[in-house]
C-alpha positions in Angstrom: 111.4 152.9 84.1 111.8 153.0 80.3 108.6 153.6 78.3 108.1 152.0 74.9 106.9 154.4 72.2 103.6 153.6 70.5 105.4 154.3 67.2 107.8 151.4 67.5 110.2 151.0 64.6 112.6 148.1 64.8 114.4 149.1 61.7 115.5 152.3 63.3 117.0 150.6 66.4 120.1 148.4 66.9 120.1 145.3 69.0 121.5 147.3 71.9 118.8 150.0 71.4 116.1 147.4 71.7 117.7 145.9 74.8 117.4 149.3 76.5 114.3 150.8 75.1 111.9 147.8 74.8 109.9 147.3 78.0 108.6 143.7 78.5 105.7 142.6 80.7 106.9 141.4 84.1 104.9 138.5 85.5 104.2 136.4 88.6 104.2 132.6 88.4 100.5 132.7 87.5 101.0 134.9 84.4 99.6 138.0 86.0 101.3 141.2 84.8 102.9 142.9 87.9 105.1 145.5 86.2 107.6 146.1 83.5 111.3 146.0 82.9 113.7 146.8 80.1 114.5 143.9 77.7 118.1 144.1 79.0 117.4 143.8 82.7 114.8 141.0 82.2 117.4 138.9 80.4 120.4 139.3 82.7 121.4 136.3 84.7 123.2 137.5 87.9 123.7 136.4 91.5 120.8 138.9 92.4 118.5 137.4 89.8 119.8 133.9 88.9 117.1 133.3 86.3 116.7 136.9 85.3 113.1 138.3 85.5 110.0 136.3 84.5 108.3 138.0 81.5 105.8 137.3 78.8 106.8 136.0 75.3 105.2 134.4 72.3 106.3 131.8 69.8 104.8 131.7 66.3 104.7 128.6 64.1 103.8 129.4 60.5 102.8 126.5 58.2 102.2 126.0 54.5 99.0 123.9 54.3 99.7 122.7 50.8 102.9 121.0 51.8 102.6 120.7 55.5 105.9 122.5 55.9 106.9 124.7 58.8 108.9 127.9 58.4 112.1 128.0 60.5 114.5 130.8 61.1 118.1 130.9 62.2 118.6 133.7 64.6 121.3 136.2 63.5 124.8 135.9 64.7 124.6 139.5 65.9 121.8 138.7 68.4 122.8 139.2 72.0 120.9 136.2 73.3 120.9 132.8 71.6 122.6 133.8 68.3 123.0 131.4 65.5 120.4 128.9 66.7 117.6 127.5 64.6 114.1 128.1 66.0 110.5 128.4 65.2 109.2 131.1 62.7 109.3 134.0 65.1 109.7 134.4 68.9 109.7 137.6 70.8 107.9 139.7 73.5 104.7 141.7 73.8 105.6 145.1 75.0 104.1 147.8 77.2 102.7 151.0 75.7 102.0 149.7 72.2 99.1 150.6 69.9 97.2 148.3 69.4 97.7 147.0 72.9 99.9 143.9 73.4 98.8 143.2 77.0 96.5 140.3 77.6 94.4 139.8 80.8 93.5 136.5 82.5 90.1 136.8 80.9 91.8 137.0 77.4 93.7 133.8 78.2 90.6 132.0 79.5 88.6 132.6 76.4 91.6 132.0 74.1 91.5 135.4 72.3 95.0 136.8 73.5 94.8 139.6 71.0 97.8 141.3 72.7 100.1 138.4 72.0 98.8 138.2 68.4 99.3 141.9 67.9 102.9 141.5 69.1 103.4 138.5 66.7 102.2 140.6 63.7 104.6 143.4 64.6 107.6 141.1 65.0 106.8 139.0 61.9 107.0 142.2 59.9 110.2 143.3 61.7 112.1 140.1 61.6 110.9 138.4 58.4 109.4 141.3 56.5 105.9 139.7 56.3 103.4 142.6 55.9 100.6 142.8 58.5 98.0 142.6 55.7 99.2 139.1 55.0 98.6 138.1 58.6 94.9 138.4 59.5 94.7 138.4 63.3 91.7 136.0 63.3 93.8 133.3 61.6 96.2 133.0 64.6 95.5 130.0 66.8 96.5 130.2 70.5 97.3 126.7 71.8 98.9 126.9 75.3 101.5 128.5 77.5 104.8 127.2 78.8 106.9 128.6 81.7 110.6 127.9 81.0 114.0 129.3 81.6 117.4 128.8 80.1 120.9 130.3 80.5 122.7 131.0 77.2 125.7 129.0 78.3 126.3 127.6 74.8 127.1 131.1 73.5 128.6 132.8 76.5 130.0 130.0 78.6 129.0 128.6 82.0 128.8 132.0 83.6 126.7 133.5 80.9 125.2 136.9 81.8 122.3 136.3 79.5 119.3 133.9 79.3 115.6 133.6 79.0 112.9 133.2 81.6 109.5 133.4 80.1 105.9 132.4 80.0 105.6 131.7 76.3 102.3 131.9 74.4 102.3 129.3 71.5 100.6 130.7 68.3 100.0 128.7 65.1 99.3 130.3 61.7 98.6 128.6 58.4 98.6 129.9 54.8 97.3 127.9 51.9 100.6 128.3 50.1 104.0 129.9 51.0 103.7 131.7 47.7 101.1 134.0 49.4 103.8 135.4 51.7 106.3 138.1 51.2 109.4 137.2 53.2 112.3 139.6 53.5 114.4 138.7 56.6 116.0 141.5 58.6 119.8 140.9 58.6 120.2 142.0 62.2 117.5 139.5 63.3 117.7 136.5 60.9 120.6 134.8 59.2 118.5 132.2 57.3 115.0 130.9 56.7 114.0 127.4 55.8 110.7 125.6 55.1 110.9 122.0 56.4 108.7 119.0 56.6 108.2 117.2 59.9 110.8 114.5 59.0 113.3 117.1 57.8 113.1 118.8 61.1 113.6 115.5 63.0 116.7 114.9 60.8 118.0 118.5 61.5 117.6 118.0 65.2 119.6 114.8 65.0 122.5 116.7 63.4 125.0 117.5 66.2 126.4 120.4 64.1 123.2 122.4 64.3 122.1 124.5 67.3 118.4 124.9 68.3 116.9 127.3 70.8 116.0 125.6 74.1 112.4 126.7 74.0 111.9 125.3 70.5 113.4 122.0 71.6 111.0 121.8 74.5 108.0 122.6 72.4 109.1 120.1 69.7 109.6 117.3 72.2 106.5 117.9 74.2 103.9 118.7 71.6 104.9 119.7 68.1 106.4 116.6 66.5 104.1 113.9 67.9 100.9 115.8 68.4 100.1 119.2 66.9 102.0 118.9 63.6 100.9 115.3 63.1 97.3 116.4 63.3 97.6 119.9 62.0 94.1 120.1 60.6 92.5 119.2 63.9 94.9 121.5 65.7 93.9 124.5 63.6 90.1 123.8 63.2 89.2 122.5 66.7 90.1 123.2 70.3 91.1 119.6 70.9 94.7 120.5 71.7 94.0 123.9 73.2 94.8 124.3 76.9 94.1 127.8 78.2 94.1 126.7 81.9 97.5 125.2 82.7 100.9 126.9 82.4 103.3 124.0 81.6 106.6 124.3 83.4 110.0 123.2 82.1 113.5 123.2 83.3 116.0 123.6 80.5 118.2 120.9 78.9 121.2 120.2 81.1 123.6 122.3 79.0 121.5 125.4 79.7 121.6 125.2 83.5 123.8 127.7 85.4 124.6 131.1 84.0 125.8 134.1 85.9 123.6 133.3 88.9 124.6 129.6 88.9 120.9 128.7 88.6 119.8 125.1 89.4 116.6 123.2 88.7 113.4 125.1 89.3 110.5 122.7 88.5 111.8 119.1 88.3 114.2 116.8 90.1 116.0 116.3 86.8 116.7 118.5 83.8 114.0 118.5 81.1 116.6 117.4 78.6 117.3 114.2 80.4 115.9 111.4 78.3 115.4 109.3 81.4 112.2 111.3 82.1 109.3 108.9 82.3 106.3 109.2 80.1 103.8 111.7 81.3 106.2 113.5 83.6 108.1 115.6 81.2 107.8 119.2 82.3 104.1 118.7 83.1 103.2 121.1 85.9 104.7 122.7 88.9 105.7 120.4 91.8 105.0 121.8 95.2 108.1 121.1 97.4 109.2 122.4 100.8 112.5 124.2 100.9 115.6 122.3 102.0 115.6 124.4 105.2 112.1 123.4 106.1 112.8 119.7 105.4 115.8 119.8 107.7 113.7 121.1 110.5 112.1 117.6 110.7 115.0 116.1 112.6 113.4 112.7 113.0 113.0 112.5 109.2 116.6 113.5 108.6 117.8 110.7 110.9 115.4 108.3 109.3 116.8 109.2 105.8 120.4 108.7 106.9 119.5 105.4 108.6 117.6 104.2 105.6 120.3 105.2 103.1 123.4 104.0 105.1 122.3 101.6 107.8 119.2 99.7 106.7 118.6 100.2 103.0 116.3 98.0 100.9 118.7 95.3 99.6 118.4 93.9 96.1 118.2 90.1 95.8 118.8 90.1 92.1 122.3 88.8 92.5 121.3 85.5 94.1 122.5 82.2 92.6 119.0 81.1 91.7 118.3 84.2 89.6 121.8 84.1 88.0 121.4 80.4 87.0 117.8 80.8 85.7 117.8 83.9 83.6 120.0 85.4 80.8 122.2 88.0 82.4 121.9 90.6 79.6 118.1 90.3 79.3 117.7 90.5 83.1 120.0 93.5 83.2 117.8 95.3 80.7 114.7 94.5 82.7 116.3 95.7 85.9 117.6 98.9 84.3 114.3 99.8 82.6 112.4 99.1 85.8 114.5 101.7 87.7 114.1 104.2 84.8 110.3 103.9 84.6 109.7 103.7 88.4 112.7 104.2 90.7 110.7 103.9 93.9 108.8 100.8 92.9 111.9 99.2 91.7 113.5 99.3 95.1 110.4 97.6 96.7 110.4 94.8 94.0 114.2 94.2 94.3 113.9 93.3 98.1 111.5 90.5 97.4 112.6 86.9 97.8 114.7 85.6 94.9 112.2 82.8 94.1 109.5 85.3 93.1 111.4 88.6 92.5 111.7 88.2 88.8 108.0 87.1 88.5 106.9 90.4 90.0 109.4 92.4 88.1 108.2 91.0 84.7 104.6 91.4 85.8 105.2 95.1 86.4 107.0 95.7 83.1 104.3 93.9 81.1 101.6 96.1 82.7 103.8 99.2 82.2 104.1 98.4 78.5 100.3 98.0 78.3 99.9 101.2 80.1 102.2 103.0 77.7 100.1 102.0 74.8 97.0 103.2 76.5 98.5 106.5 77.5 99.8 107.4 74.1 97.4 109.9 72.6 99.2 110.7 69.4 100.9 107.7 67.8 97.9 105.8 66.6 95.9 106.8 63.5 92.6 106.1 65.3 91.2 104.9 68.6 90.1 101.7 66.9 93.7 100.9 66.0 94.8 101.5 69.6 92.0 99.3 70.9 93.1 96.5 68.5 96.7 96.7 69.9 95.4 96.6 73.5 93.1 93.6 72.9 95.8 91.6 71.1 98.6 92.5 73.5 98.5 89.1 75.4 98.5 87.3 72.1 101.3 89.3 70.6 103.7 90.7 73.2 103.3 87.6 75.5 103.2 85.0 72.8 105.6 86.2 70.1 109.3 86.2 71.3 110.3 88.7 68.6 107.4 91.2 69.3 108.5 94.8 69.8 106.8 98.2 69.1 108.3 101.4 67.9 107.1 105.0 67.9 104.8 104.6 70.9 105.4 106.3 74.2 108.1 108.7 75.3 111.6 108.3 76.7 112.1 105.1 78.7 108.6 103.8 78.2 109.2 104.0 74.5 112.5 102.1 75.0 110.7 99.5 77.0 108.4 98.7 74.0 111.3 98.9 71.5 113.2 96.2 73.5 110.2 94.2 74.7 111.7 91.0 73.2 114.2 91.0 76.1 111.4 91.2 78.6 109.7 88.3 76.8 112.7 86.1 77.0 112.8 86.6 80.8 109.0 86.0 80.9 109.4 82.8 79.0 111.6 81.3 81.7 109.1 81.9 84.5 107.2 78.9 85.8 104.0 78.1 84.1 101.8 79.3 87.0 103.3 82.7 86.9 103.1 83.1 83.2 99.4 82.1 83.3 98.7 84.7 85.9 100.5 87.5 84.1 98.9 86.7 80.8 95.4 86.5 82.3 95.7 89.8 84.2 97.2 91.5 81.1 94.3 90.3 78.9 91.6 91.5 81.4 93.4 94.8 82.0 93.7 95.5 78.3 89.9 94.7 77.9 89.2 97.3 80.6 91.5 99.8 79.1 89.9 99.4 75.7 86.5 100.1 77.2 87.8 103.5 78.5 89.9 104.4 75.4 86.8 105.4 73.5 85.3 107.4 76.4 85.6 111.2 76.6 87.3 111.7 80.0 88.1 115.3 79.6 85.6 116.1 82.4 86.3 112.9 84.4 84.3 109.7 84.9 80.6 109.9 84.9 79.9 108.6 88.4 81.3 106.6 91.3 80.5 103.2 89.6 82.5 104.2 86.5 85.3 105.6 88.7 85.5 102.4 90.7 85.3 100.3 87.5 88.3 102.2 86.0 90.3 101.8 89.2 89.5 98.1 89.2 90.8 97.6 85.7 94.1 99.5 86.1 94.8 98.7 89.8 92.4 96.2 91.3 93.4 93.6 88.8 97.1 94.3 89.7 96.2 93.4 93.4 94.5 90.2 92.3 97.5 89.3 90.1 99.9 89.9 93.0 97.9 87.8 95.4 97.9 84.9 92.9 101.6 85.2 92.3 102.2 85.3 96.1 100.2 82.1 96.5 101.9 80.4 93.5 105.3 81.1 95.0 104.5 78.9 98.1 105.5 81.8 100.4 101.9 82.6 101.1 98.9 80.4 101.8 97.0 79.1 98.8 93.9 80.8 100.1 95.4 84.2 99.5 94.7 83.7 95.8 91.0 83.6 96.6 91.0 87.0 98.4 89.7 88.7 95.3 87.7 91.4 97.1 90.5 92.5 99.5 93.1 92.4 96.7 90.8 94.7 94.6 90.4 97.1 97.5 94.1 97.3 98.0 94.6 98.3 94.4 91.7 100.8 94.5 93.2 102.5 97.6 96.5 103.2 95.8 94.8 104.2 92.5 92.3 106.6 94.1 95.1 108.2 96.0 97.1 108.8 92.8 94.0 110.1 91.0 93.3 112.6 93.8 96.9 113.8 93.9 97.1 114.0 90.1 94.0 116.2 89.5 95.8 118.9 87.6 98.1 116.8 85.5 95.2 114.5 84.4 93.0 117.5 83.6 95.7 119.0 81.5 96.1 115.7 79.7 92.3 115.6 79.0 92.1 112.3 80.7 90.7 113.0 84.1 89.0 110.5 86.5 87.3 112.5 89.3 83.7 111.4 89.1 81.2 114.0 87.9 78.6 113.0 90.4 81.0 114.3 93.1 82.8 117.3 91.6 79.7 118.7 89.8 78.2 119.3 93.3 80.9 121.9 93.9 81.9 123.3 90.5 79.7 126.4 89.9 80.7 126.5 86.2 80.0 122.9 85.5 83.6 122.5 84.3 86.2 120.4 86.0 88.8 123.1 85.4 86.7 125.4 87.7 88.8 124.4 90.7 92.1 125.7 89.2 91.3 129.4 90.0 92.5 129.2 93.6 92.7 133.0 93.8 88.9 133.2 94.1 87.8 132.5 97.7 84.5 130.9 96.6 86.3 128.6 94.2 88.9 127.7 96.9 86.1 126.8 99.4 84.3 124.7 96.9 87.4 122.9 95.6 88.5 121.9 99.1 85.0 120.5 99.9 85.2 118.4 96.7 88.7 117.3 97.5 87.8 116.3 101.1 84.9 114.1 99.8 87.2 112.3 97.5 89.9 111.8 100.2 87.2 110.4 102.5 86.0 108.1 99.7 89.5 106.7 99.3 90.1 106.5 103.1 87.0 104.2 103.4 89.1 101.5 101.7 91.7 101.5 104.5 90.1 98.9 106.8 90.1 96.4 104.0 93.7 97.1 103.2 94.6 96.4 106.8 92.6 93.2 106.7 94.5 92.1 103.7 97.9 92.7 105.2 96.9 90.8 108.3 96.6 87.6 106.2 100.3 87.7 105.0 102.9 85.5 106.5 106.1 86.3 104.6 108.2 89.2 105.9 109.4 90.4 102.5 106.0 90.1 100.8 104.4 92.0 103.8 106.9 94.9 103.3 106.3 94.9 99.6 102.6 95.4 100.2 102.9 97.6 103.2 105.3 100.3 101.8 102.9 101.6 99.1 100.0 101.4 101.5 101.6 103.6 104.2 102.8 106.0 101.4 99.2 106.2 100.2 97.6 107.1 103.6 100.4 109.6 104.1 99.6 111.2 100.7 95.8 111.3 101.6 96.6 113.1 104.8 98.8 115.6 102.8 96.1 116.2 100.2 93.3 116.7 102.7 92.2 120.3 102.7 95.3 121.2 100.7 94.6 123.7 97.9 98.0 123.0 96.3 96.4 119.9 94.7 94.7 122.3 92.3 97.8 124.3 91.3 100.5 121.6 90.9 101.7 118.2 92.1 101.9 117.6 95.8 104.4 115.1 97.2 105.2 113.9 100.7 108.8 114.8 101.8 111.5 112.3 101.0 112.4 112.2 104.7 108.8 111.2 105.4 109.0 108.4 102.9 112.2 107.0 104.5 110.6 107.2 107.9 107.5 105.3 106.7 109.6 102.6 104.9 111.5 101.9 108.1 108.3 101.3 109.9 106.9 98.5 107.8 108.5 95.6 109.5 105.3 94.2 111.0 101.6 94.7 111.2 101.7 96.7 114.5 104.0 99.3 112.9 101.7 99.6 109.9 98.6 99.9 112.2 100.4 102.6 114.1 101.1 104.5 110.9 97.5 104.3 109.8 96.3 105.4 113.2 98.6 108.5 113.2 97.5 109.7 109.7 93.8 109.0 110.4 94.2 111.0 113.6 95.8 113.8 111.6 93.0 114.0 109.1 90.5 113.9 111.9 92.3 116.8 113.6 92.2 118.9 110.4 88.5 118.2 109.9 87.8 119.3 113.5 89.9 122.4 113.2 88.2 123.4 110.0 84.8 122.8 111.6 85.8 125.0 114.6 86.8 127.8 112.1 83.3 127.7 110.6 84.2 125.8 107.4 81.2 124.1 105.9 82.4 120.7 104.7 79.5 118.5 103.6 81.7 115.4 104.1 82.6 116.2 107.7 80.5 113.6 109.4 81.6 110.9 106.9 85.2 111.9 107.3 85.0 111.7 111.1 83.3 108.3 111.0 86.0 106.6 108.8 88.8 108.2 110.7 87.4 106.9 114.0 86.9 103.5 112.4 90.5 103.3 111.4 91.7 104.5 114.7 89.6 102.0 116.6 90.9 99.2 114.4 94.5 100.2 115.0 94.3 101.6 118.6 95.8 98.5 120.3 98.9 98.5 118.0 99.2 102.3 118.3 99.3 102.1 122.1 101.9 99.3 122.0 104.1 101.2 119.6 103.8 104.3 121.7 105.0 102.3 124.7 107.9 101.0 122.6 108.9 104.5 121.6 108.9 105.7 125.2 110.9 102.8 126.4 113.5 103.2 123.7 113.7 106.9 124.4 114.3 106.2 128.1 116.9 103.6 127.2 118.7 106.1 124.9 118.6 108.8 127.7 120.0 106.2 130.1 122.9 105.4 127.8 123.7 109.1 127.3 123.6 109.9 131.0 125.7 106.8 131.8 128.3 107.8 129.2 128.4 111.4 130.5 128.8 110.2 134.1 131.6 107.9 133.1 133.4 110.8 131.4 133.1 112.9 134.6 133.7 110.0 137.0 136.7 111.8 138.7 134.8 115.0 139.3 134.3 115.0 143.1 131.9 118.0 143.0 129.2 115.7 141.6 129.0 113.8 145.0 127.5 110.7 143.3 128.5 107.3 144.6 131.0 105.6 142.3 129.5 103.3 139.7 125.9 104.4 140.1 125.4 106.4 136.9 127.8 104.3 134.7 125.7 101.3 135.6 122.9 102.9 133.7 124.6 101.9 130.4 124.1 98.1 130.7 120.7 98.6 132.2 119.6 100.9 129.4 121.0 98.6 126.7 119.2 95.7 128.4 115.9 97.6 128.3 116.5 98.4 124.6 117.2 94.7 123.8 114.2 93.6 125.8 111.9 95.9 123.9 113.4 94.8 120.6 112.8 91.2 121.5 109.3 91.5 123.1 107.7 93.8 120.7 109.5 93.7 117.4 110.6 90.1 116.9 107.3 88.7 117.8 105.7 90.1 114.7 103.8 87.0 113.4 105.8 87.2 110.1 108.4 84.7 108.9 111.4 85.4 106.6 111.3 83.9 103.1 114.3 81.7 103.7 112.6 79.9 106.6 109.4 79.4 104.6 111.4 78.1 101.6 113.0 75.5 103.8 109.6 74.3 105.0 
């Protein structure tokens, strides 16, 4: 192992010297220092280490307070990694063996001091830009957050590039009153050019296809710098509003930086971070916990379900029906369909299978609420909360009344595009029947009023109590349930009385919203808009901070966090009986599936979250194969009851196992009670579905045996009377058909086409 001298002199070393002699801090995914490696080996992308070696880095952003300008550098053409690119003021690595020390501990990160990274920044600002240490008081550096990213230098070295970066990067801000205070003498082997730029000048530079920018700088700009930190520089430097010392934000690189010598693929997300189709709030947020492909393939039933769902019985879109083509403008509708898929791919498929007479009504309803949600979620584009509240409260009078209304500069990626082109949505909205327009406008107005109520609240530590938690869920999801019930009834495909089922509609929405809030604990906490009620989590957080639960390496924290999680899962599960009651009142097959699919996904997610510590370290998602299997079993109420029974039983089993292991769960009795309630409610359907599965299995075995016997019919050694085994084929097929008719077709639901004829 190479050792770095305390008397480090960058001016006495070539680029190759530093590659060999500098020893960087090797890390695990939690930013713990676990060793060291040469700068060279830590940046090599090979088949043995496709993304090199994860190590610590820092990125300095130096501002002129008098002009608001940021100092950029263009990395020297002689640099081995990422030459010629424009980037932030200085970016490099803390090293082992330095004096003063450049190694930070978890405690240093937790309190925001990170003197090690700051010492390294001072050393490299002197080396790269010639800024003397005396002009850089260490106390003036502001530590904001950390990002874990990787990128192959394929732009410089081609698709098989042997070089790249894989770092946990500490973002440091530094301000001077005037650039005239600084001595800047760039080192020719490090920097080709320097430039002070305003925010708009940087935006213009990044739009210039002739200029290259480092991938880490592009990620920081897109996520934080341009629309948050730089816009509010004084707040960034003088308060901790934008500081996040807890979460390590994870990013895959822009598409052009995938690959390299180890042919590295995506690490954190389903799509590359540079893909502009990323929906708001999902851009490189946090780590997603996913099972390996091998483990997923071990679930054979889910593999077959996925293949069957994709190729035999997919959800079919009804957008191309004559009624829709004749009623709505093709271009406007195409935009609405396209943007729906972009902002919510899974929900789009569920909407598209609805009957043509109400499909567009629900599609527009969803887009209107998504536009409203985009305004609420944007934390950086409005000059004040009062201005945002004004836009929310006037939304139904502007966006839904003015056919030319659009909004620019709010939201990210596709949500931003939705607002920029909202006039297209309005033209489709305007052609809906009056009943539907009235419902959509009413729900949008009431939801906006609720959102405005919560915009001014400090939700960094969650909602205050269960009542506020339920109230928030009512505004953002319960009202959606009410709106859907009213639209269902207005379509004539459901009974008029469904519009009056306000309580059950609200409970349906709360069930889905609470499930999402439980699953999204870490993402919401990082965004400083959390919703876990304080009256619950404060019973378990010894520090009195919601972020207490993130330290899963501490056994006491882990125990407390799981107890808190289980209470919240139980609270959500107590809504399940009302959800089942609501679905029992539906009569249209397509509407039933539309409602049932998100419900079965929700109870599956609750089961996955129960006693799962991964909730506190990233995003947990059910397997895609599980999703396909669940969707295929939403054809009738019995199948949905069976699904609820199985997941309630699974949660009950987990609770009992933990109890047997001596785990002290204060919610145990309450969890057992609601699980048994759900199981009692759904037991009859579960038993019926179990019988169906057994009979279908026997029928399948009969067909296989019959086919096998037919193949070996001339084999006299079998000594079986001719025709006995082959006759199993029609018998088995008959059993299968009987089961299909008796148990599946008699579902109590009616297809939309039949209801429309009535």
